N, C-alpha and C positions, 0 to 999 in steps of 0.2 A: 650487457648490462646488468649490476645488480640494483634491481628495484628498490629493495627496501632500504640500501644506503642512500640511493638518490633521492628516495621520498623523505628521508631524514633531512637531508640537505635542503629540501623544498619545505619544512615544517612551517616556517614562519608566513610563505607564500599561501600554504592550505589554510592556514588559521585566518589569514587575513581574508581570503575569499570566503571562509564559513561564517565569519563574522559579518561581512559586508551583506551577504544572503540573509542571514539572521535578523540584523538590524533593520533591513527592509523587506521583512516577511510579506507575502502574498498568498491569499487563499484560492483553492477551486482551479478552474481551467484557464483563467486570465491572470497570468503572471507577467505583465509587460516588462516590469523593471527587472525582474529576474531573469528572464528572457534575453533581453537586450545585453545585461552582464555576462550570461555565459557565452551568448554569440561574439561579445567583443574579446573575451579571455582566449576563446577559440581561435578567433582571427588572428589575435596576437603570436598564437603558436604556429601560424602557417595554414590553419585547416579553413577549409571554405563550408561553414556550417550552414544549414537549411532550418527553417521554422517547419514544424510538423505538429499536427493535433493542437491546435490554438495557441499554446504558448510553450509547445515543447521544441528542443532542440537536438539535431542529429547531425553527423559528421562520420566520415570514415579515414582510416589509416591503415597502411600495409600495402604489399605489392600487388593487390588486386588480383592475385592467382589463388586457386584453390578452395578452401573453405571460408565461411564469415562466422565470427562469434559475437554476439550483442552483450555489450555490458551496459546495464540499466542504473540510473539514478533518478528517485523522485525528489521534487524539490518544490513543493506546495507546504503551506503551513496551515495551523488549524485557527478558526475565528472565534478568539478570545483574547484579553488582555494580559501581557507578560507580566509575572510577578518574581521573576528569576533572580532579580538584583545584579545580573550581568551588567557590566558597564557597556556592552553592546546590544542591551536589549532592545527590541522592536519599537521604534520612535513613532509608529502610527497608531499605537494604542489599540489596534483592531486585529492582530494576527499574533501568533506566536509558532514559532518553530520547535511545539513541543513532543515532535515526533522524531525530530533529528533527520529531517529530510535536507537541512542546511549542511549536516556533515556529509551525507551521501553525495550532493552535488559536489562538494569542495574535493572530495575524495576522487570522483571521477574526472573533476578537471584537473586534479594533480596526476591519474592516470594518463589521461590524453595528453599531458606535456611529456612525459616520460614516452610514451609510446610513439609519439613524433619525434623525440629526440633519437629513438631506436628504430625508426621506421625501416632501414634497411636491412634490418635483421628479421624483421615480420614475416613469416611466410604464409600469407593469407591475407584475410581482412578483418580488421576489428571496427565493429561499428558501435557508434556511441548512443545513447538514448537517454536524453534528460526529459523527465515526464513531468507534466502537470497533472493535477485531478487525482492524485492518488487517494487523498483523505475521502474522496466523494466517489471513488471506484468509477470513474469515467476515463482515466488518462489512457490506461494500456488500451483499452478499446478505441479511444481516438487515434493512436499511434498506430494502430493495426490498420484500421479502416483507411488511413492515409500512406499505407505502404510501408512501415518499418521493417516488416519481416521480408520485403524484396527489394530488387534492385541494389546491393545483390542480394540474393536469397540467404536468409539466415539459418545456421545449421544447429546452433547451440546458444544458450543464453545464460547469464550469472547477474546476479544481483546479491549485495548485502544490505544488511539493515542493522543500524546501531541500536543498542539497549542501554538505559541507565540503570543504576541500581548499586548493591554493595558488592560489587564483583570486580576482579583486577583486569587491567587493559591487558590482552593477550589471549582472553578466553574468546572461543567461538562456538557456536551452537548449531546443531544440523540434525537434519532426519533423512537417512537414505534408505529407509525401510516402508514407513508409512506416511500418511497425510500429515504434513508439517503445519499448516495453518487451516483453518474453518472455511468453509465457503460463507458468502453472505449475500443473502436475498432480503434486501430492504423494501417493504411494501407501505402502500398507503390505500386504505379502504375508506371510500366516501360511501356514507350510508344516506340514503334518500327517504325521507318519510312525508309527513303533512303536520305543518305547524297550525297551532292552535292557542288558545287561551289556556293558562295554566290552572282555571277553574274547571274547564270541560275537556279533561284528557280523552273522553270517549268520541271527541270529534276530531282526535289528532290519529296521525300514525306517528307514535315517539321514536325519532331515531335514534333518542339517548339510550331508551329501552333496548332497541336493536342492537346498538353498538355494544351494550352491557353483555348482553346473550351472544354475539359474536366473541367477544373476549373469552367468555367461559366457554364457548365451544373449540377455540382455538386450543385453549389448554389442554383439551382432551386429546389433540392429535398426538402429542409426545407421549401422554400417559398410556394410550391404547394402541396406537397404528404404526409406531415404527420399532423397530429392532432397538431393543434397549442395551445391546452389546456396542452399538456405535453411538458415540456422543454426539446430542444434538441440544441446541439451545433455540428457545423462541421468547423473545422479549418484545413486549408492547411498551414503547416508550414515550408515546403521545396519544392521549385521547381530548379531543376538544369537541365541544358543542354549546351554541346558545350564546344569548347576549344579556338575558336578565332572568330572575328567579321566578317568574311569574308568565314566561312564555314558552310554549314548548317549540322548540326551532324546526326548521325544514331538513337541515342535515346534521350529521355528526361526522366526525374524522378519527380515524385510529391509524397511527402509523407504528410500525415494528420492523423486526429483523428475524430472519431464519438462519442459523448456523449449524453446520453440521460437517463432519469429515468423510462421510460416506456420498458418492454420487447418487447412490439408489435411494438413500433417505431422503437427500437433498430434492429429488424429484417427487417424492412421497409428499412431502411435507409443504412445498409450494403448491402442489396440485390440490391439495386437500385444505390448504389455506384459503384458496380461490373458492372453490367447492362449499365449504362451510359458511363463508362469508356471504356468498350469495343465496344459498339456500335458507339459511337463518333469517336473512332480511324478506325473504318471500314468505316464509311461514307467519311471519308478523306483518304482513301486507305494506312492506317497505322494498326497495331494492338497494343494491349495493354494487359498485362499480370498484375493480382493483387495478391499481396502478403499480408497477414494479420501479421502484425508485434506483436499485442497483441488482445486478446479476453477475456474482462473482463465483466461480468454481473454488472446489477446495484446492490448495497450494500442494501440489504433490511435484517432487523433485524426482529426478530420473536417477536410479540408483547408480548405474555404472558411472554417468558422468561426474554425479557428486563425490564418489570415491575417488575419481581422477583427479578433481579439483583439490580435494583433499591432499593428496600426495603430492601436488606441486606447492600448496600452502606450505607443506612440511619442509619444502627445498629452503625456504627462506628463514634466517635466523633471527626470528622476533622473540623478543625477551617474553618469558612467562607464557609461551606459546602452549596452548591446552584446547583439546577439542572435547566436547560433551555431545554425545549422539544422542538420538531419540527424542528430541526435543519436540513438544507439540503444543502450539499454541491458539487459545480459541478466538484471537483478533483475527483480521483477514488482510488481505494483500492483493491488490489486483495484479501483481505481476503473474498471479497463478492462471489470467487470462493468456499470456504469452507462453507459460509452460504447458497450458493445453496443445499448443501447436509445434512447438519446438522442443526437444530435450533440454533440460537445464538445471541450474542449482540455486537456492536461495539459502542465506546462513544470517544468523545474527552474530554480531561482534561486540563484545561488552565495551562500551563507552562509559564505565561506572568508575567509583571509588571506594574500595575495600575498606576505608578508614571514615567512611562519612554514610550518614543518613540522608539520603536525597530523595524527592520526590519521583513519584513514577511517570512513564510517559503518559501524554496528553493532560498532564496537569500543568498550570501556569508558572508553578514555582520549580519545575524540573530543571535540572542542568547535566550537561554532558562534559565528559572528559576528553579533551583535545588531543591527547596522546593516541587516540585512535586512528587519527587522519592519516599519517604516513604507513600505518599497518593497513588500512583499507585501500590507499592509493596503490601500496606495493600489491598486494593480492589480485585487485583488479588487472592491474598491468602483466604483472609476473604470470597469472594463469592464463590470461589470454593468450600471451606469447608461446607459451609451454604448449597449451591446448593445439594450437595450430601447429606446431613445430610436430606433434605427434598424431595428427589427424588430416594429413596432406590428401 
């Protein structure tokens, strides 16, 4: 089967699936409508899908012999109101597919249909994974805990992520040498002090003062304790405390994230963040407790597998096909949790408009070019089929 020719024949169906998922966007780990829609489409194709990891969906196709490759698509949205102006904009007013996960799910549905049509020629097993909760960095972990990498055991994994912008469709971006995306360790520090009247601060243990000192102390970790040759980012995005201007509260809360390309720097920064918070609180007669909100490693692709996938992609006659190597993004994706356990690859596909200025991802006004849908579907199906042929 020529997967790209077939994917172009399915373009209207791919678009319909994408727009339904987009119009009915859901967030987090609970995606009941999206899950039901994907399940129903897979059943129409002849699959026997199963729910996994809350609202995730998995199914397999192939002859059940030899090796297994996992194809993953995330399908959760972001919690904001859409302002794209698209006729299929989310109708609930509470979520928007501003990161393209609706396209990912539609592309994998398209690949699933083509793989089922070509099942007799698949020399192994393709496992499909439709994942919830990527935006909150919980989905991959949940799928793994419920056995996505077992029965049958997964030998390799592949995922694509679309990107908006002033780029032509046909462009693909990858990194087969270094870290492609940063780690993400989200944290919440709760500072406990002693409340008092604002007129008598000496009777308090002021958690706001402690929180400010912790903030300043955390800034010094990157400045003085990690290797400056490896990129690191620590951001404090939330600091809250108190209810009134004349009351010293009992507690204060700091939330932030640590991102780095280095496993070693990640370990140093997370460990020192916890130590600095607790020790500074102790110095000022308070206490601090640290809760990790997310724990996502750097996303590192397997070099040999990535090169092999690139060779299969080049076999398809995709208009404007061009690869851009060495891409590194300071954003994060929890597909990295899967790539810690099995060799695999992750790439960006342009879903942009070279002649338009459009909003970036995670913006309520962002729009994506649906011309990428048959390209992504074809890459998924073709690369999985060819990898199984050559890795029996």
